[in-house]
C-alpha positions in Angstrom: 76.6 142.5 116.2 79.3 143.5 118.4 78.6 147.3 119.5 81.7 149.5 120.4 81.6 152.2 122.9 84.5 154.7 123.4 84.5 157.0 126.3 87.7 159.5 128.1 87.6 161.9 125.2 87.8 165.6 126.3 89.7 168.8 126.3 93.6 168.2 127.7 95.9 170.7 127.6 99.3 170.0 126.1 101.5 167.4 128.0 98.4 165.8 129.8 97.3 162.3 129.3 94.3 160.6 128.6 93.3 156.9 129.2 90.4 156.2 126.9 88.3 153.3 126.7 86.2 151.3 124.2 83.4 149.0 126.0 82.2 146.0 123.4 78.7 144.9 124.0 79.6 141.5 123.7 82.5 139.2 123.9 86.2 140.1 122.0 87.4 137.2 121.8 86.3 136.6 118.2 87.9 139.2 116.6 91.8 138.3 116.3 92.6 142.4 116.6 91.1 145.4 118.4 92.6 148.6 117.6 92.5 152.6 118.1 92.5 155.0 115.0 92.1 158.8 115.0 90.9 161.2 112.0 91.9 164.6 112.6 89.7 167.3 110.7 90.8 167.5 106.8 92.5 164.1 107.2 92.6 160.7 106.5 92.0 157.9 109.5 95.2 156.2 110.7 96.0 153.7 112.3 97.2 154.3 116.1 97.7 151.3 117.8 96.4 147.8 117.6 96.4 144.6 119.6 96.1 140.7 119.0 93.8 138.0 120.9 97.4 136.7 121.7 98.2 140.1 123.2 100.8 141.3 120.3 100.8 145.0 120.1 101.4 147.1 116.9 102.2 151.4 116.9 101.4 153.4 113.8 104.4 155.3 112.6 105.1 158.4 115.0 102.8 156.6 117.7 105.2 154.6 119.6 106.8 156.0 122.9 103.7 157.9 124.0 100.6 155.5 123.3 100.0 152.5 125.1 97.0 149.8 124.0 95.9 147.1 126.2 93.0 144.9 126.3 90.8 143.4 129.5 89.1 139.9 128.0 87.4 139.4 131.1 85.5 142.5 130.9 85.6 143.1 127.2 87.7 146.5 127.4 90.3 147.9 125.2 91.8 150.7 126.6 94.3 153.5 125.2 96.7 155.6 127.5 98.1 158.5 125.9 101.0 161.0 127.8 102.5 163.9 126.9 99.7 164.9 124.6 100.6 167.2 121.7 98.1 169.9 120.1 98.7 167.6 116.8 97.5 164.9 118.8 93.6 166.5 118.8 91.4 164.1 116.2 88.3 162.0 116.7 89.7 158.2 118.1 88.0 155.7 117.0 87.8 151.7 118.6 88.0 149.1 115.4 87.7 145.1 116.0 88.8 143.2 113.3 88.0 139.3 112.6 90.8 138.2 111.1 93.7 141.8 111.5 92.5 145.4 111.2 93.1 145.0 107.4 89.8 145.0 106.9 87.9 146.4 110.0 84.6 144.8 110.8 82.8 147.3 113.4 83.8 150.5 114.2 82.5 152.7 117.4 81.3 156.1 117.0 84.5 157.9 118.3 85.1 160.3 120.7 86.3 163.4 120.6 89.9 164.5 122.0 91.3 168.5 122.0 94.7 169.1 123.3 94.8 172.9 123.8 95.6 175.5 126.1 
């Protein structure tokens, strides 16, 4: 079973940027889609961005413009670049993998905390 490990979270001031990384313990080719979700306290987990093996990307509502997902298949890595961070972006960000898309997530990472505060 492929394990997913996120990194890159932390405390950042409003307006700042972060790049989150997701390292897979094995090949990500077996997953049709990789993605990032986030969950803020008291809220449901929501899709931030997804990327397919073909490089197609999609973003959750209100995520377009400040979030960019990318992947490096050679390194089995998925990245999420987040710019112009806002306090409402504060959440735990999870890496996800789905063999047939992200309608059903087959593997989750443990999450990385992002806190946006001055």
